[in-house]
Each structure stands twice: as structure tokens, then as C-alpha cells.
N, C-alpha and C positions, 0 to 999 in steps of 0.2 A: 649455348654460348656461355651462360653463367658458370656451368660446370667446368668448361674448358678454361675459364679464367682462374678458377680456384685450385685446379689440379697442381699447377707449379708451386702454389703456396703450400700445400700439404707436403709435397716432395722437399721443398726448401727448409721448412721449419721443423718437419718431422712431428707435427701435431694435427689431429683432426678436429681441433676446437673450433666450433662454429663461429665463436666470436672472432678468432683470428682470421677465419676465411672471410667474414664480412668486412673486417678491417682492410683486408687485401683488396676486396672488391671496391671499396671506397677509394683506396689509393689509385686503382686502375681508372676508376671514373674520374677522379681528380686529375690524372694525367691527361685523359682524353680532353677534359675541359680546358686544361692548360694549353694543349695543342690548338684547340679551337680558338682560344684566346690570342695566341701568337699569330695564328692565321689572320684573324681579324686586324691585328696591330699591323701586320706586313701589308694587308690590303689597304689599310688607311694610309700607310706611308707610301704605297706604290701609286696613290692617286696623283695624277700629274696636274700642275698648275704653274702659271708664269709668276715672275716677280711682280708684274703689273697687277695681276689678279690678287696677289697677296697684299699688295699695297692698298687696293680698293677695299679688301676685307678689313685691313687694319684701320683705315679711315672711318669705316662704319663703327668699328669698336671704339675708337677714339671719341666719335661724336656721341655714341650711346652711353658708353661706361664713363670715359674720361670726362666728357662734357657734363654729365649729370652730377657725378660725385664732386667735381671741381665747383659747380654752381652751388651745391649744398655746403661745401667746405668754405666758399666765400661767405655764406650766411653764418656758418659756425664761427669763423674767425671774427667777423664783425660782432657777433654776440659775445664772444669771449673778451674781445679787446675794447668794446664800447665803454667799459667801466671807467677808462681813463678820460675819455671825452665827457661822459656823464659827470665825473668828478670836477672836471674843469668847468662844467656848466652849473655847478652849485649843489651837487648831490650830498656831499658831506656836510655842507652848511645846513641844508633842509633837514637832514636826518639827525644832525648833531653828532657826527662821527668824529672822533679824535684821529690824529694821524696814525696811531698805533692800530686803532679799530679798522681804518681803511686798508691798512696793509694786511690785516687778517681776512678781510673780505677778498683781497686779491689772492691770498693764499688759499682760501677755501676751495676755489675751483681746481687748483692744481692737486689739492689733497684728494679730491674726487677722481682725478686722473690717475693718481698714484695707487690708490687703493683698489681701483676697479679696471686697471689697464689690462688684467688677465682676460678681459672680455674679447680681446683680440682674436682669441681662438674660436669665438663664436662664428666668425667668417667661414671656418671650415665645417662647423657642426650644423649650422642653420642655413637654409637657403637665403642668399643675400637679397633676393627679390622681396621678401617679406621682412627680413630682419632690419635692413638699412632704413627703409621708409619709416618703419614704426619708430626707430630711434630718432630720426629726423623730426617727426611730428611731436614727440614728447619733449625734446629739448627746445623746440620752437615755442611751445606753450610755456615752459619754464622761463625762457628768456624774456618773453612778453610780460610775465608776472613780475619780473624784477622792477618794472615801472610802477607796481603798486606797493612796493615795500614801504613800511611805515617806521622801521627802526633797524638797528644794527643787527638784532637777532634774525628778523625775517629776511634781510638781505643776505646774511651769510649763509643761512639754510638754503635759500634759492640758488646762490652761487655754487654751493657744494653739489646740489642736485644737477645743476647745469654741467658741472665737471664730470659727474658719474655718467650722464647720458652722452656727452660729447666723447667721453673715453671709449664708449661703445662703438663710436664711429671713427673719428680721425685717426687714432694711432694704428688702426688695422687696415687702413686703405693701401698702404704699400704692399701689405700681405695680400690683400684682395687683387691688386694689379697683377700679381705673380700668377693668377689663375688664367690670365689672358695673354701675357707678353713674354717673349723670350728674355733671357738675362741681358742680351746686347741691346734690347729695346727699352729697358726699364728706366735708364737715366734720363732720357728725353721726356718720357711720359711723367716721371716723378718731378722732372723740372717744370713741366707745364702745370701740374697739380700744385706744387709748392709755390709757383709764382702768384697763385691766387692769394697767398698770405699777404705779401707786400701790396698787391692790388686791393685786397680787401681793406688793409689798413689805410692805404691811400684814399680809397673811396669812403671809408668810415670817417676819415677826418674831414673831407670836403662835405659829406652827407651831414656830419654832426654840426658843422658850421651853419648850414642852411636850416636844419631842424631847430637848433638852439637859438638861432638868431630871430626867428619868427615869434609871434605872440600866440600863446595857447591858452586854453581854459585850464590846462594843468601846467606844472613846471616843465621847462624844456627838457631837462634830463629824463623825466618820466616819459615824455613823448618820444624820446630817442629810443628807449628800451622797447616800447610798444611797436613803433614803426619798423625797427630792426629785427625784432623777434618773431612776429606772427607770419611773415612770408615763408618761413621754414615749414610751417604746417602745410601750406599749399604744395611746396616742393616735395615734401614727404608723401602726400597723398598721390601726386603724379608718379612717383617712384614705384608704386605697386603695379603700374601699367608699363612703365618704361624700362626699368632696370633689370638685367639678366643676373642670375646667380653665377653663371660661368659661361664660357664660350659656346657650350652645347645647348644653352638655355636661351639664346638670343633669338627672339621671334622675328627680328628684322633682317635676318640673313636669308639669302636664297639657298637652293639646294647645293649649288657648287660651293658657296661660301661656308656652308655647314660642313662639307667634306674637308675643306681647307682647315677649318677649326678643329675637326677630328684629327687630321694628320699632325697638326701643331701640338695638340694635347698629348698624343702618343710620344712625340719627340720630347716634350717637356717632362712627362711623368712616367712614361713606360706603360700607361693604361689608356683604354679609350674613354673612361670616365674617371673623374677625380673622386677618390674615396673620401668619405666623411668620417673615417676612423682615424684615431690618433695613435701613432707609434710612441708608446710611453717611454721606451728605452731610448729612442732617438731624441725624444722631447727633452728628457732630463739631461742626457749627455750634451745636448746643445747648450744648456744653461751653464755649463762648466767650461765651455769652449773659450779659449783665449781670443780667437778671432771674432767672438761675439762681445767679449768683455771690453776690448779696446774701443770699438765703435760706440759701445755703451757709454764709456767714460767720455768720449768725444762728444756725444750727444748731450750728456749732462753739462758739459763745459759750454757748449754752443747755446744751450737753453738758458743759461745765466743772463746772457745779453738779449737773446732772441725774445724771451718772454717779457722782459722789462721795456723793450723799445715801444710797442704800441701803447703801453700804459704811461710811460714817462716822457716821451717825445713832446707831447703838449706842454708838460710841466717844464721840461728843459728849455723849450722855446719861450715860455713865459719868463723863465729865469734870464733869458737873454735880453729881455726888455720889451717883447711883444705883448699886446693885450691878449686875453684869453681867446677872444674870437678870432684874431689874426693867427694865433698859435694853432688853432684847429685847421685853418686853411693852409699854413706853411708846412704842416706835417706831411702833406700829400706828396710833393716832389721827391723827397728821398725814397719813398716807397715805390713811386712809379719807376725810378731809376733801378731799384733793387729788383723790380719785376722783369725788366729787360735783361739784367745781369743773370738771374735765375734761368731764364729761357736759353741764353747763350751758353752758359756753363753746362746745362743739361744736355744740349745738343753736342757740345765738344766732348764731354766725357763719355758719351756713347760713341762718337766717331772714333776716338782714340782708345776706347775700352779702359779707361783710367778713371779712378775715383780719388785715390789717396793724395796725389799730387795737386789736383785741383782743389781738394778739400783743404790741404795745408795752405795753399796760396790764398784762398778766399778768407779763411779764418785769420790769417796773418794781416790781410788787408783791413779787417775789422778791428784788429788790435792796434794797427796804425791809427785808425780813426779815433780810437779811445785815447791814445797818446796825445793827439792834438787837442782833444777836448779837455785834458787835464792841464796841458802846457801852455795853451794859447788863449788870450783874452779877447781877441778880435771876434765880433759877432759874425762877420761874413765868413771867416776861416772856420769857426766852430760849426756854422751852418753847413759848410762844405764837408766837414768831418762826419756829420750825420749821414751824408751820402755814402761815405766810405764804410761806416759801421753797418748801415742797412744793406748795402750792396755786397758786403763781405759776409755777414751772418746769414742772410736768407738763403743763398745757394747751398750752404753747408747742410741744411736740413734734408733737402732732396738727395744730396750726394751720400750722406751717411745711411739714409733709409735704403737707397738702392744698393749700397755696399752690403748691408746685411741680407737683403733679398738675393743678391748675386751669389754670395758665398756660403749659402746653406742649401745643400742639394736635395731637400725633400720638404714637403708641406709642413710636416711635424717639426723638422729642425727650424724652418723659417719662422713658424709660429712662436717657438720657444725663444728664438732670438729676438723677435719684435716685443715679446712680453718682457723679457730681460731688459732690453733697451728702453722701453717705455716706463718700466717700474723704477729703474735707477735714474734714467735720463729726465723723467718728469720731476725728479727732486731738484733739478737745476732751477726751475722757477721759484722753488721755495727760497732760494738764495736771491734770485734776481728780483723778486718782488719785495724784498726787505732791505735792499742796499741803496735806495733812493729816498730816504725819509725826508719830510719837509724841512726838518732842522738843518739839512745839508744844502738847502736852496741858497743861492741860485747856481752855485758851481758844481755841486754833486761830485766832488773829487774822489771821495771814498768809493762810490758806486762805480765810477769810471776806472779807477785803479783795479778794483776786484775783477771787473769785466775784462779788462785787457790782460790780466794775469791768466784768467781762464782761456782766453783766446790763444795765447801762446803755448799754454799747456796742451790745448787740443791739437794745435799744429804739430807739436812734437810727437803726440800719440798717433797722428795720422801717418807720419813718416815711419814710426815704429811698426805700425800695421802693415805698410807697404813691405818693409823688410821681412816681416814674419810670413806674409802670404808668399812672397818670392821664395822664401826657404821652403815652404810647404810645396810649392809648385816644382822645385828642384827634386824634392823627394818623390813626388809623383812621376816625374820624368825618369828617375832612376828606377822605379818600380815598373812602370808600363811602357817606357820608351817615349820619344817625342810625340807630341799631338799629331795624329794622322789627319791630313787635309782631305783625302779622298777615302770615304768609308762606305761599307756596304749598307744597303737598306736596313738589313737586320740589326746593324750596330747603331742605327739611329734611334732605335727604341729606347727611351729613357736617357736620351743624350744630355738632357739638362739636369739629370741627377748625379750625385757624387758616386753612384755605383758604376757610372760610365767610365772607361778607361781614358776617354777624350776630355773628361771634366777637369778644369784648371780653374784656380781662384782668380778673380779679376782684381788687379792691383789698383 
């Protein structure tokens, strides 16, 4: 059989070179393997299951994956944002921090995010089952240690380390979700995940109220760091048992659900298993792509206000005339409202398969809230404006994350898109954490004006992105014809990748 395979090669190339013949044999073997691979893909797609069975499968993934990472993100957000509550409870006074030093403590965490956001790609390289729990355990230990800080130097180093290890986790979660969910399913799931941020901020405010109100053998702000930091270690340890690396690695699925997962993987990636290799050419091409740069600038603009809210809302409420204890409690309702808005917007953006218009509307609402804060002196109206700001800004994060995930048709491109977005976007907090200095209290007009300017800038960019993606879709229609509604099983292989003739950008 081997000699029969080699004979055409001699006749074709006119050479009897043994190396040439071996190369041809490898090519024939590769072709056979490719045929076997395609047969396996077609068999996976041919597996029959109902919508109800798929919904039950997705519910399991939601509970196992989305539930776990959202719970951990709640802890991460509290650990990140509790610095504002701790400061209101007397941290700066006890450590002798100046207003400028406090702002640098805030900045240190985001410097860790910016310098180490490239770790997003680790979700593709390392099994998430081991990578994610390890990262959670480490940041939990660091967060708890912040309660033992004795001076400015110690606190700023701990906050920098916290940023480094949280950047190993939070920025890559939208990328991680794309291993489990179709493009049309991402908005709702990211909405659920992002809703944890305002929920965490709300809970953190109420929790800080009760922790700092009580009497402790140590300062209330130190107890706050310890109580909020250490539970992350327990959650991280549980993740080694609970969290799957991808849909094929989930031990809680029955045999039929595993076959559903396999069929969905083939539709998403064109392969039965997700590769851990990175396509370098696609990766760097994505870094220069305009459709990634526009969401990146939107993310930067949103982060100016988003990052400062949990830090400065207690200070803003104190500036309205409330005591520090009451300010902690009153910071919760705007976040609860934002949580509900995030969930509603995530559901609607999936239902209508639109991101940009919802994004422009939400960020404009936040801008209107900032205008009220600048122009109105009534305490009741200004408190209402905080609802508009929180309800406008928080949904934007999930929308822009899902936009990037939706419009990059391969793991390598998506990874590059998220790294770019986080590297540039996390510079927004460098602005946001420096525009509300104590000298501007109690009105903080400069910070509000800067924030509202970025809101309307982001809304304009969102509409530009919609126009650009619509233009790209028209070009794809001209090249491939209109999107086919009824396609053959073979055409479903890699349907979620931009190599598919049915792939179109989500506006």
C-alpha cells in the first residue's frame, strides 16, 4: 500500500528522492486524518437534540460556570472598591495619608491592571480549572493583608499586587464565556455577570456600614479589609473541584449533554476540541483592527466614571450633608437600581441582537445624571442623579465586552481584542481616580464635568461603530450574498467563526 501511495508522487515530480516520497506520504496521511476529523465534526452536528434539552444544558452551564465566576467577581469587586468605604471609616487618618497619597493608592490597583492585562490570553493557554482558583486564592490573601498595612508604602504595594492578580481574572472572563456560549447568548450572560458589580457595590456599602459601625479590637477599616478579603480564599479552593475549563471538561453533564456541548463547540470553532495554540498573525492583526479600537475607546471613556463611582459615592453623599455612617448606607440603593437595569439591558440586547444603540442610550443617560449633579443644588435631586449615573454606566461594561466578543471570529482575535481593550480601557480609571480630590468637596464639579464629557464622547463612538459594522456587513453581503437561513449540516462547521460565509457583525 505504501508503494502504491508513492508511485504517483514519482511520476508527478519526476524525482526518486526518498525525502520527497516521505513528504508525499505525510501529506496523504494528513489528508486521511483531515477526512476523519471532518467525519467526526459532521457526526457531532448530526446529533439530534431539542431546544428544551439545550436550555437544560445551558442552565447547568449558567449555574456551574456563570454562578461560580459571578460569585468570585462579587468578592473581587468588593475587595477592589472597599477602599472608599475604608477611607470614609478613617483609613487615611490612621495611616497619615495625604489626599494626594490616597489618590495614588487608588491608582496603584489600576496600574496593576494595565501592566498585566495581557494575562487574559492565559485563559486559552492554561486550563481554567486550575488557573482561575489559584488566582482567586492569591488575591484573597492580598486583599485581607490590606487590613494590616501600617503606612502609605505598604498599602500602595498591596493594592498594586491586588491589581496584578485581579487582572489575571476579571478582564478575561468575557473571553472565558465565549468558550461556552454562542454569540447570540453572550449579552444576557455578560449582563448577569456585570450586574454583580453594582450588586457588590451595594452590598459593600451596606456591609461596610455594619462592620465599621461596630466596636472591634482593631480599627473598623482594618476589620473591613479582613472580613471582605479572606472569603475569596475559600471560594478559590472550591473552584478546583467545581469549575470546568471548557464545555467538554464539565463533570456535571450527563452523556447527552456532553454530546450537545460537542455539537455546539463544532458550530462555534469548527473543531471538536478548542485549541490551546495562538494564531500569531490573527492575534496581531486584531490589535490594529478599527472595530476593536472603537470599543476600546468607549471602554476607556466609560471607565472614567465607572471606576470612580464606588470610591467617591460615599464622599459625594457626605458632601451632600450626610454623616459618614449614613453615607455608607445610602450608597446602596443606586447600585441596586443599576443591577436591575444591567439585567434588563443584557436581556434586551440579546433579544434584538443589538449592542451599539443600547450602549449609546445608556451612556447618554449617565451623562444626563452628571449634568444634574453639576447644575442642581437640591440634595434630593442630586441623589436621584446618582441613580441615573449608576444605571447608565454599569450596563455599558457588559455591552462593550459582549460587542468585542461577538465581532471577533476566532479565539486568537478575541483574545487580542480583549487585551487591547483592557490595556487602553483600564487607563480610564487613572483619570477617574484623580478627578475627585478632597479640595473639590463638596460639589466636585470638575470631576462631574470631565465624566459627562467622556460619556457623550463614548455615545458618539458607539454610533460610529454601528455605522462601521453596518458598512462591513454590506461588504460581506456583496461578497457572499445574503445570509442563508437554511444551511446544510456541513456548513454549520465553524458557523461562529469569521471564515463562515454566514458570519455577520452584530450591531
